[in-house]
Structure formats: structure tokens, C-alpha cells
N, C-alpha and C positions, 0 to 999 in steps of 0.2 A: 326401660327406666329413663324418664326425661332427664336432661342435663340440669344440674343444680349449680348454684352460685355459692362459693365459699370465700369468706374474707380471711386473709392471712393475718395471724396475730402479730407477726413480727413487723410487717410493713404496712398493713392495713389495706393492701391492694386486693382486688377481687379476682378469683380464679373460676373458670368454667370447668366443671368436672362431671364425669359420669360415663355410662356405657350405653351405646346405641346398638339395638338389634337390627341387623341388616336383612334385606329380603331373602338372602340365601341361607339364613339361619345363623350366620356367624355374628360375632359381636366386635364392635370397634370401641376401644377405650379412648376417651377424650380427656385431655387435661391441658388447658390453654389459659394464658393470661388475658383477662378482659381488657379491651382497649379503653374502657371507662371505669372509674371508681364509684360511679353512681349506680345504685342497685337496680333501678328501673331500666337504665340503658344496658346494663350487663345482662339482664334477663332477656331483653330484645335481641341482643347479640347471640345469646345461647340458643334462642329459638331459631334464628336465621342460620346459625352454624349447623344445628341438627337437620334443618330442612335441606341445606346444601349437601350434607353427607348422604342423606337418603336419596336425593335427586341424582347425585353422581352414581350411587349404587344401582339405581334403576336404569339410567340412560347413559351412563358414562360421563366423563368430565366434559363440561361445557367448553366451547371455544373461548380461549382467552383465560381459562382458569389455571392452566399450568404456569409454572414460574419462569421468569426470565433465565435463571440459571439452568433450568432443564433444557430450554431452547438453545442456550450457548453450548451445553454439553452435546446435544444432538447435532448441532452444526459442526463442532470440532470432530465428532466421531464419524460424520458422513463421508469424509475423505481427508487425506493428510493436509494439514495447514502449516503455514510457515510460523517461525518463532515470533516474527513481528505481528502477525495476525493474533496470535495467542496473547501477546502483551497488550494489544489494543483492547481485546475483549475483556481481559482481566481488569483493566482500568475502567472500562465502561460498567462492568458489573459492580465495581466498587462504588462508583459515583451515582449510578442509577438505583442500585439496590436490587434485591431479589424480589421484585414485585410481580404480580400476575401479568401475563402478556397483554391482557385487555387494557392495562394502564400505560403501555408503551405507545408513544406518539410524539408529536412535535414538541410537546412540553418536556419530554425526556431529553431531546436534543438540547433544548435551552438549559435545562438543569445541568447536563453534562458539560456544556460549553462554559457555564459559569463556574462550576466546580473545578474544571481543568484550566480555567483562565485562558481560554483560546478565543482570539478575535479574528484571525485570518480566515477568510472564506475557504481558501484551499485546504487549510488544516482542519477546519470544521468538517469539510466534505470527506477528507481522507481519514481523519482520526476518529470521527464520530458517526457520520451518516452512513458511509460505505459499509463498515463492519456491522453497524446496527441493522441496516437494511438487509444485509446478507443473512443474519441470524433470523430476522422476522420472516424473510422469504422461505427459509428452510422450515420454520415452524408452520407457515401457511401451507406448504406442500404436505406436511404431516397432518394437516387439518386441525392444528392446535389453536389457530387464531384466524381472524379475518385479515384481508389485505390492509396494510398500513402505508399511508402516504407521508413522505417526509419532504419538506420544502428545501430545495437546494439553494444555498446562498449564492448570490451573483458576485463574481469577482470583478472588482473595478478594472477597467482597461489599463494596461501597463505596457511599457516598452519591452521589447525582446532584447535581452543582452546577448552580445556576441563579441568575438575578438577579430581584429584585423590580423593578417599574417605576421606583421611585425610584433604585435602584442603577444601572439601565440608563441613566437620565438623567445620572447622575454620570459613567458611563463615556463617554458621547457627548460630554459637556462637556469632559472631560479629554483626549480623543483629538486627535491631529494630523489634519488634513483627510483624508489618504489612509487612515488607520486608521479614521476616523469613517465613511467610505464602506463599508469592509468590515463594521464592526460593525452599521451600519444594515441592510445587506443580509442579514446572518446573523440579526439579531433580527426582521426583518420577513418572512423567507421560510423560515427554518429550513435554509438552505443549508449544506452541508458546505464546508470550505475548498477542497477540490479543485474543487467545483462553482463556487464563487464566483470563484476565481482564473482559471478558464478560461471564464467567461461572456463572450460576445461581444455587442457592441452590436446586431448583427443579430438576436439572440434576445431583445431587450428591446423591449416595446411599452408605452410610457408612456401612451399614449392609453387603451388598454383595461386597463392595470394588470396586465400579466403578464410573466413571464420564462420561458424554456425552458432548463433545465439539461440538458446532455448527458452530462457525466462523472458519472453517478450509478450507484447500485447497484440491480440487477445491471448489470454493465458493458454498455454499448451501449444502454441504455434511456434514454428522455428523461423528464424530470419537468417538468410545468407548474406554476408557483407563482404565486399572486396577489400583487400588490404593493399594500399598503395606501397610502393617500394620503401618509403620512409618508415612505415609501420612494420614491414617485414624485417628491416634492419634492426629496429628497436626490439622486437620480440626475439629475434635470433640471438641477440646479445645476452638474453637472460640466462642465469646459471643453471636452471633446471627445466626439464621438459616433461614433467608428470604432474597429475593432479590439477589444482587450480592455477591458472596463469597469473592472476593478480594476487600478490601477497603483501603482508605487512613488512616493515623494515626488519623484523626478526625472522622472517621467512615463513611465518604461519599464515594460513588463510584467514580472511576476514570473517567476522561473525555474520550470521544471517539477519542483517538489517538492511537489505538491499533496496527496499522500497521506502526508506526514510530519508531520502534526499541527500545521500552521500555523507551521512553523519559519521561513518567509520573513519573518514579521513579529515574530519572537520578541523582539528588542530593543525595538522601538517598543511592542509589546504590554505588556511588563513595565513600561515607563516609564508607560504609560497607567494601568495598574492602581495603580501607586504614587501617581500624582497624584490618582487618584479615591478612594484609600483603600479599595480593594477587596481581597478575598482574593487573595494573590499566586499561589495554586495554580490560579486560574481560567484556563481555556484558551479559545481561540476556539471550539472545538467545544462548550463549555458554553453558548454562545449558541444553538446548535441545541436543546439541552435547554430553554433558556429559552423559545424560540419555541414548542416543543411544549407546555410547561406552560401558557403563555398561551393557545395555541390551544384547549386543552381547557377552560380556565377560562371562555372565552367561548362555546364551541360545545357542550361536553358530548357530543362525538361521537368515540369512539375509532376507528371505521371511517374517518371522514373524515380524521382525523389520520394514520392509517396510510397511506392512499392519497396524501394531499397531501405527506407527509413522506418517501414512498418507503421505508417500512419493510416487511419481508417478512411480518410477521404482527402481528395485534392484540396478541399476548402481549408483544411488544417495546415497545409503547406504553402498556401498562397501568400502568407505573410513573409515568406523568405524570398519571394520573387524580386523585391526591390529593397531588401535589407542591406545587402553589401554594396557599397559605392563602386562605381565602375572604375576600372584601371588597376585592379588588384589580381587579375587572372594569373599573371606571370609569377607573382609572389606565392599565390596559392599552389600553383603547380610546383614551384621550387620546394615549398614546405612538404608537400606530399611526395616529392622526389620523382615526379613524372614530367615528361615533355608536354607542353600545353596541347590539349586535345590529342593526346597520344592514342593512336588507333588500338594499340595492344591493351592499354589500360581500360579504355572505353569498351572494348570487346569483352574483356573479363567482367567489367561492371554490368554490362547488358546480360551476359550469361548468368550472372548471379541472380537476376530477377526471375529466371525461368523456374 
């Protein structure tokens, strides 16, 4: 029986109704709101809908016909995903809508950016393009859609923020105890916030002065970092030695938002900067830049810095070669609690790269 058009008495809108006999002998009931209230257009829509249902029954769903929500579910179920990834995908699904995969493209990025009021190229890439591309790549591997290309916005060149040893001392002095622990760990190991907040005590060796970070880049790789004496002393003074090393002021671990730029400590961090009289634009990630510039100032070895900091290429660490002004080597060594060019510390640092 062909589909027919019915006009609702209460609203006057048109509805497509009927039953379609499929090639295998089964029947599919159809009842859908027409996208137009003009009878001629509604009839064309009903004819196209019936043709699509029969085509899918014969040949399977066409590429791009499945919904964006189905692709999101498939991506989330393919392997465990973090809470932050789930939140980003939920926001994207809300602003883009449950459209067919064939409609996902650069326009989807623009629509999401406008709806979420995002202007920063870095945030557009991290909050929209990266999760959207991951979902579409998963759908492509399932043969649900064709490859989709997204234009990556270019970030304007900006200066790399870092601290001098004297400024780092002011930061530590002004920080609350739980923030002081985070800051010392970042300044002494170059850890990312995600690495620091997920660090477990079982991966800390205070005797040999090493920590193992697991949530590093590329995903799934481990990074062994040396702990200078100052960091060993700071961690040894903590009241507990089980579970997560970094904890909130109330003693509980931080929530899983480790890839969102240190937002877990945002309020306390801003207060610390204010008390220390430091640049209010400084972020926890800038302490990784600080560690890198100090590391090169003492060791003058870009390859060692690349490996120990888990960067993907030497090119990415070249910016640290001339970042730190000369003459601060003694202050850096004093902050880390090592004798300048200490053979023992450098030997540990080199072995951590193996």
C-alpha cells in the first residue's frame, strides 16, 4: 500500500502514514510528520521516503544515512572514554543535532563554534574538531560514511610564558598546601596537569627519585621522569601514601577533567597568583614550559629534553633553547635542590630516558 498524506484536524499539519511491504515479505509501518504543509510537497516527500526504505531494504543503509547519535554511541562503546570526552560529545550532539552523517562537515564546526560562543583556535580544535573527527573516523572505519576533512584553525603566534626561579619561589610561598604540591610536581618534572592529577603513589619511587606518568601523549605510553631532591622532600611530607598523589584540600581526589587546562584548581590557582604578585594569565601548563626552559638551561641538550618531556619532535622543544636568560643556573639548581651539574642527578636523569 503506498504511503498517504493525512492532514491533522487539530493543527492542520500534514502526516505521512501507511505500511510498506518489504522484499522479505515483512511490513514496515510508517508515520512521520511531513516537513512541509503543502500537499504537493508532502506527496513528493512520501514518495522519496518510500523509495529510501525499499532501497535500504534491498542494499542496506547507504553511507552517511546513519545518524550522528548512532556514530557517537559506536565511538563511546568501541573502548573506554574519559568523562571529559563524554561531556564534549554530549555538547556537540546538542548543538549539531541528530543529523545524518552525510551532513557532518566544516559547516558543522562553524555551527557548533557559534552556538558554543568559542573564538579561541585552540579551544575550537580541542573542544569541537578533535572529538568530532574521532567520531567520524570511527564511523568511517565501520563503513558508515565517507572520509570527512575538517579545516584546522591556525593559532596566532604568541609568547611562551615561564617563571624565573625567583618567581617560582614566590608562587610556592603563596600557595595553599595542596596547590603547593601540584606546583612543585609540575616545576620539577614538567608534568602535564592530566599526568599529575592521575599520578598514583604506586608509580612514585622516592628512594630512587623517579615517577612514572601513564596518561601521557601519545595516549597509552608511559613517561619516566626524574624527581630532584626538592620534589622528593615535598612529596615525602605528604600525609598519605596510597591512591592518588594529588588531592584537593579536603583530601579527596580531583574529578576526571585532566585535559581541560587545569580547571580543577582554577579558583585556588588564581588566588595564588594574586598573592604572589604574578601574571594573572599564567596557567598551570606554563609550569611545564618553565621546567623545560630550566632543563635546557642546565643540560643544553634538546634531545634529552624531548625524550624526558615526551614531546614528539625536537622541533617542538627548540623554542625553549633561548627562552631562559643566562645567569640563572645556580638559582635553578637551588630550587631543585641539586648541586649545579650534579653527576648523580644527571646520571639518574639519563637513566630515566632508557
